[in-house]
C-alpha positions in Angstrom: 92.9 -194.3 104.1 90.1 -196.1 102.3 90.9 -199.3 100.5 91.0 -199.1 96.6 90.8 -201.7 93.9 92.0 -201.5 90.2 89.4 -202.3 87.6 89.8 -202.0 83.8 92.5 -199.4 84.2 90.4 -197.2 86.4 90.4 -196.6 90.2 87.4 -197.7 92.2 87.2 -196.3 95.8 85.9 -198.9 98.2 84.5 -197.5 101.5 84.5 -199.9 104.5 81.7 -198.9 106.9 82.5 -199.3 110.6 79.9 -200.1 113.2 81.2 -197.6 115.7 78.1 -197.5 117.9 78.4 -201.2 118.8 81.8 -200.6 120.2 80.6 -198.0 122.7 80.6 -199.0 126.4 77.5 -200.9 127.5 76.3 -198.2 129.9 76.3 -195.7 127.1 74.4 -198.0 124.8 71.8 -198.5 127.5 71.5 -194.7 127.8 70.9 -194.4 124.1 68.1 -197.0 124.2 66.3 -195.0 126.9 65.5 -192.3 124.3 63.3 -194.7 122.3 60.1 -196.6 123.2 60.6 -199.9 125.1 59.2 -201.9 122.2 61.7 -200.5 119.8 64.5 -200.9 122.3 63.7 -204.6 122.7 63.7 -204.9 118.9 67.4 -204.0 118.8 68.2 -207.5 120.1 68.1 -208.8 116.5 70.9 -206.4 115.3 73.8 -208.5 116.4 75.2 -210.6 119.3 76.6 -207.4 120.8 73.0 -205.9 121.0 71.2 -209.1 122.0 71.3 -208.4 125.8 71.8 -204.6 125.9 68.1 -203.8 126.3 67.8 -206.3 129.2 69.8 -203.8 131.3 67.3 -200.9 130.8 66.4 -199.2 134.1 63.0 -198.1 132.7 60.4 -200.2 131.0 57.2 -198.6 129.7 54.3 -200.8 128.4 51.1 -199.0 127.4 48.2 -200.2 125.3 47.4 -198.0 122.3 43.9 -196.4 122.6 43.4 -196.5 118.9 40.2 -198.6 118.2 41.8 -200.1 115.1 44.6 -201.7 117.1 43.0 -204.7 118.6 46.1 -206.4 120.0 47.2 -205.6 123.5 50.8 -204.9 124.5 50.4 -207.7 127.1 51.9 -210.4 124.9 55.0 -208.4 124.4 55.1 -207.3 128.0 54.9 -210.8 129.4 57.6 -212.2 127.1 60.1 -209.3 127.3 59.8 -208.8 131.1 60.8 -212.4 131.7 64.1 -211.7 129.8 65.0 -208.6 131.7 68.3 -209.2 133.5 69.1 -206.0 135.3 69.4 -206.6 139.1 67.5 -203.4 139.8 64.5 -202.1 137.8 64.0 -198.5 139.0 61.0 -197.7 136.8 58.1 -199.8 135.5 55.0 -198.4 133.8 52.1 -200.7 132.8 48.9 -199.4 131.3 46.6 -202.1 129.9 43.3 -201.3 128.0 40.2 -203.2 127.1 42.0 -205.3 124.5 44.1 -206.9 127.2 43.1 -210.6 127.8 41.1 -211.1 131.1 43.4 -213.9 132.2 46.6 -211.8 132.1 48.7 -212.4 135.2 49.6 -208.8 136.0 50.5 -209.7 139.5 53.4 -211.8 138.3 54.9 -208.8 136.6 54.4 -206.6 139.7 56.1 -209.4 141.8 59.1 -209.4 139.4 59.4 -205.6 139.7 59.3 -205.9 143.5 62.0 -208.6 143.4 64.1 -206.2 141.3 63.7 -203.4 143.9 61.5 -201.2 141.8 61.5 -197.5 142.8 58.8 -196.0 140.5 55.7 -198.1 139.7 52.7 -197.0 137.7 50.0 -199.6 137.1 46.7 -198.9 135.3 44.1 -201.5 134.2 41.2 -200.6 132.0 40.4 -204.1 130.9 37.0 -205.8 130.8 37.8 -208.2 133.6 37.0 -207.7 137.3 39.4 -205.7 139.5 42.5 -207.7 140.3 44.5 -208.0 143.5 48.2 -207.4 143.5 50.8 -209.5 145.3 51.2 -208.9 149.0 54.9 -208.3 148.5 54.1 -205.0 146.8 52.9 -203.6 150.1 56.2 -204.4 151.8 58.5 -203.2 149.1 61.3 -201.3 150.8 62.7 -199.6 147.7 59.4 -198.2 146.4 59.2 -194.4 146.4 56.4 -193.6 143.9 53.3 -195.7 143.5 50.4 -195.0 141.1 47.4 -197.4 141.0 44.6 -196.8 138.5 41.2 -198.2 137.7 40.5 -201.9 138.0 42.9 -202.7 140.8 41.6 -204.1 144.1 43.5 -202.5 147.0 43.8 -205.4 149.4 46.5 -204.5 152.0 47.7 -207.0 154.5 48.3 -206.2 158.2 52.0 -206.7 157.6 52.2 -203.8 155.1 55.3 -201.6 155.4 56.4 -199.1 152.8 59.3 -197.3 154.5 60.5 -195.3 151.4 57.2 -194.4 149.7 56.9 -190.6 149.2 54.3 -190.3 146.5 51.0 -192.3 146.4 48.3 -191.9 143.7 45.1 -193.8 144.0 43.1 -193.2 140.9 39.6 -194.6 140.8 40.7 -197.9 142.3 38.5 -200.3 144.3 39.2 -201.0 147.9 38.6 -204.4 149.6 37.4 -202.4 152.6 38.1 -199.2 154.5 40.7 -201.0 156.7 42.7 -201.7 153.5 43.0 -197.9 152.9 43.9 -197.2 156.5 46.5 -199.9 156.5 48.0 -198.7 153.3 48.3 -195.1 154.5 49.5 -196.2 157.9 52.3 -198.1 156.4 53.9 -195.0 154.8 55.9 -193.1 157.5 57.6 -190.7 155.0 54.7 -190.1 152.6 54.7 -186.5 151.3 52.3 -186.5 148.4 48.9 -188.2 148.3 46.4 -188.0 145.4 43.0 -189.6 145.8 40.6 -189.8 142.9 37.4 -191.6 143.7 34.6 -193.0 141.6 31.2 -194.4 142.3 32.5 -198.0 142.5 34.8 -197.6 145.5 33.5 -198.5 149.0 35.4 -196.0 151.1 32.9 -193.4 152.5 35.1 -191.5 154.9 38.6 -190.2 155.5 38.5 -189.9 159.3 40.8 -189.9 162.3 39.9 -193.0 164.3 43.0 -194.0 166.1 45.0 -195.4 163.1 44.2 -192.4 161.1 45.0 -191.1 157.6 47.3 -188.3 158.7 48.7 -189.1 162.2 50.2 -192.3 160.8 51.7 -190.4 157.9 53.4 -187.5 159.7 55.5 -186.5 156.7 52.5 -185.9 154.4 52.7 -182.3 153.0 50.7 -182.5 149.7 47.1 -183.7 149.4 45.1 -183.7 146.2 41.5 -184.8 146.8 39.3 -185.4 143.7 35.9 -186.8 144.5 33.1 -187.2 142.0 31.6 -190.3 143.6 28.5 -188.7 145.0 29.1 -190.0 148.5 29.4 -187.8 151.6 33.0 -187.0 152.6 34.9 -186.0 155.7 38.5 -185.2 156.3 39.3 -184.6 160.0 42.3 -183.9 162.3 44.8 -183.3 159.5 48.4 -182.3 160.3 50.7 -180.0 158.4 49.7 -180.1 154.8 51.6 -177.6 152.7 49.8 -178.0 149.4 46.2 -179.0 149.1 44.0 -179.2 146.0 40.2 -179.9 146.5 37.9 -180.9 143.7 34.7 -182.3 145.2 31.6 -182.8 143.1 29.0 -183.2 145.8 27.3 -181.2 148.6 29.4 -180.9 151.7 27.0 -180.7 154.7 29.5 -179.0 156.9 31.5 -176.9 154.4 33.0 -174.6 157.1 34.4 -177.6 159.0 35.7 -179.2 155.9 37.6 -176.1 154.9 39.0 -175.5 158.4 40.6 -179.0 158.4 43.7 -177.7 156.5 45.1 -175.3 159.0 48.8 -175.2 158.0 48.5 -175.0 154.2 51.0 -172.9 152.2 49.4 -173.6 148.7 45.7 -174.0 148.3 43.7 -174.7 145.1 39.9 -174.8 145.3 38.1 -176.2 142.2 34.5 -175.0 142.6 31.4 -176.4 141.1 27.7 -175.7 141.3 27.0 -178.8 143.4 29.5 -177.6 146.0 28.4 -174.0 146.4 24.8 -173.6 145.3 22.8 -175.7 147.8 23.9 -173.5 150.7 23.4 -170.1 149.0 26.0 -168.0 150.7 27.9 -170.7 152.7 30.8 -170.8 150.3 31.7 -167.1 150.5 30.6 -166.9 154.2 33.1 -169.7 154.9 36.0 -168.1 153.1 37.1 -165.5 155.6 36.9 -167.8 158.6 38.8 -170.3 156.6 41.6 -167.9 155.7 41.8 -166.9 159.3 42.7 -170.5 160.0 45.6 -170.7 157.6 48.0 -167.9 158.7 50.9 -169.1 156.5 49.1 -169.3 153.2 51.3 -168.1 150.3 49.3 -169.1 147.2 45.6 -169.2 146.7 44.0 -170.5 143.5 40.2 -170.4 143.0 38.9 -172.2 139.9 35.3 -171.4 138.8 35.7 -173.6 135.7 32.9 -176.0 136.8 30.3 -173.4 137.8 27.5 -172.1 135.7 25.2 -170.3 138.1 26.5 -167.5 140.4 26.3 -168.2 144.1 24.2 -165.8 146.2 26.9 -164.4 148.4 25.5 -162.4 151.4 26.3 -158.7 151.7 28.2 -159.3 154.9 30.5 -162.1 153.8 33.7 -160.0 153.9 32.9 -157.8 156.8 34.9 -158.8 159.9 36.5 -157.1 162.9 39.9 -158.4 161.7 41.2 -159.6 158.4 42.9 -163.0 158.2 46.6 -163.0 159.2 47.7 -164.5 155.9 46.5 -161.5 154.0 48.7 -159.2 156.0 51.8 -161.3 156.4 52.2 -164.2 153.9 49.9 -164.4 150.8 52.0 -163.7 147.7 50.1 -165.2 144.9 46.4 -165.2 144.0 44.9 -166.7 140.9 41.3 -166.8 139.8 40.5 -169.1 136.9 37.5 -168.8 134.6 36.4 -165.3 135.6 33.1 -164.2 134.0 32.5 -160.9 135.6 29.8 -162.1 138.0 29.3 -159.9 141.1 30.5 -162.5 143.5 33.7 -163.0 141.6 34.3 -159.2 141.5 33.8 -159.1 145.3 36.4 -161.9 145.8 39.0 -160.2 143.6 38.4 -156.8 145.3 38.7 -158.4 148.8 42.0 -160.0 148.0 43.5 -156.9 146.3 42.5 -154.5 149.0 43.6 -156.6 152.0 46.7 -158.6 150.8 49.7 -156.5 151.9 52.4 -159.0 150.7 50.8 -159.8 147.3 53.2 -160.1 144.4 51.0 -161.3 141.6 47.3 -161.6 141.0 46.4 -163.5 137.9 42.8 -163.4 136.4 42.0 -165.9 133.7 38.9 -164.9 131.7 36.5 -167.6 130.6 36.1 -168.0 126.9 32.5 -167.4 126.1 31.2 -167.5 122.5 28.9 -164.5 123.0 31.4 -162.4 124.9 32.4 -159.4 122.8 35.9 -158.0 122.8 34.6 -154.7 124.2 32.9 -156.5 127.0 36.0 -158.3 127.8 38.0 -155.1 127.8 35.4 -153.5 130.1 35.8 -156.4 132.6 39.6 -155.9 132.6 39.3 -152.2 133.2 36.9 -152.7 136.1 39.5 -155.0 137.8 42.4 -152.6 137.0 40.5 -149.8 138.8 40.4 -151.8 142.1 42.9 -150.2 144.5 45.7 -152.6 145.7 47.1 -152.3 149.2 50.4 -153.9 148.0 52.0 -151.3 145.9 54.5 -153.7 144.3 51.9 -156.3 143.2 51.3 -157.1 139.6 47.8 -157.6 138.1 47.9 -160.0 135.2 45.2 -161.1 132.8 44.9 -164.3 130.6 42.3 -163.9 127.9 
């Protein structure tokens, strides 16, 4: 019952408010704080003595600079002070993304070392500051608890000979700078259970080749099953002697002198995405399409094929004989279930590719065609393109033909 007080012959109801949240168990309070930004979670320390240390037990800390030009102050000052107060014995997840407003003398390595000491599992570090690329503590490359590592931009990958990452399963290298090619080789060689690798290169890195030379990219990472290769650096590239990739995405913005050999290097792929561009397919006229059938013959277990024409403007000159062969690829008769073509414009070469897949893929379940949005494309023209594709016979009677307009 609420307490009451008598005043001038009347009755005044006095409601006593209880702070029920503060009496919840500590682990539940920590869970509640996970639903708000790290900066706001830390601010709860001023609420009461009960709340003063709750945030220090958070298993996830997320520090990111705001990209708003009007906000000149970096999150660094807050990161540096709050991370020193963090008390949890284990820090499963740490995200740090610092922008141009970050001071050039910021000791990011000290924060990474603390995360390693607290057995970090997921670490994402991105530096877009104005300073030179920075090295990270050597202890990072021997962190036994680390399972996911993402390094972006102005980070110098300088890997010691003693590197050992026994638990790392996912590695993203996004436009970083390498001390030398041996650093990259040592890094990949130290990951025996690596399953997913994403490499995004830029013009500033100094690694010219992914190549099998004894301590190779793949043989020393036998568990690697997913590979995402994004290269807009302008350098030549080579990927050789790969093992059993299951999922591969290729986005290469440069000529590939031996395109057929490049495509054939992924022989056990189940999921393949090819992001095409004019620089990749035009210099060799028909090489892209002429390489497709031999390539498909080399991947007998392929289940999903995605071809993205989003970065192409000019149609390749496919030869008239590109699809003529004594025997169709095994994957088209026994495994391919999903085909997707992105940014279809109705060019003859694109029609030929769709027709070839539909008329030869016996196990196909879905074929999805996404039409490119063109300002001068009329609705009737779009409808005509769809009707032309619908008229193509399908060898798989149970397949569905879907359109995204």
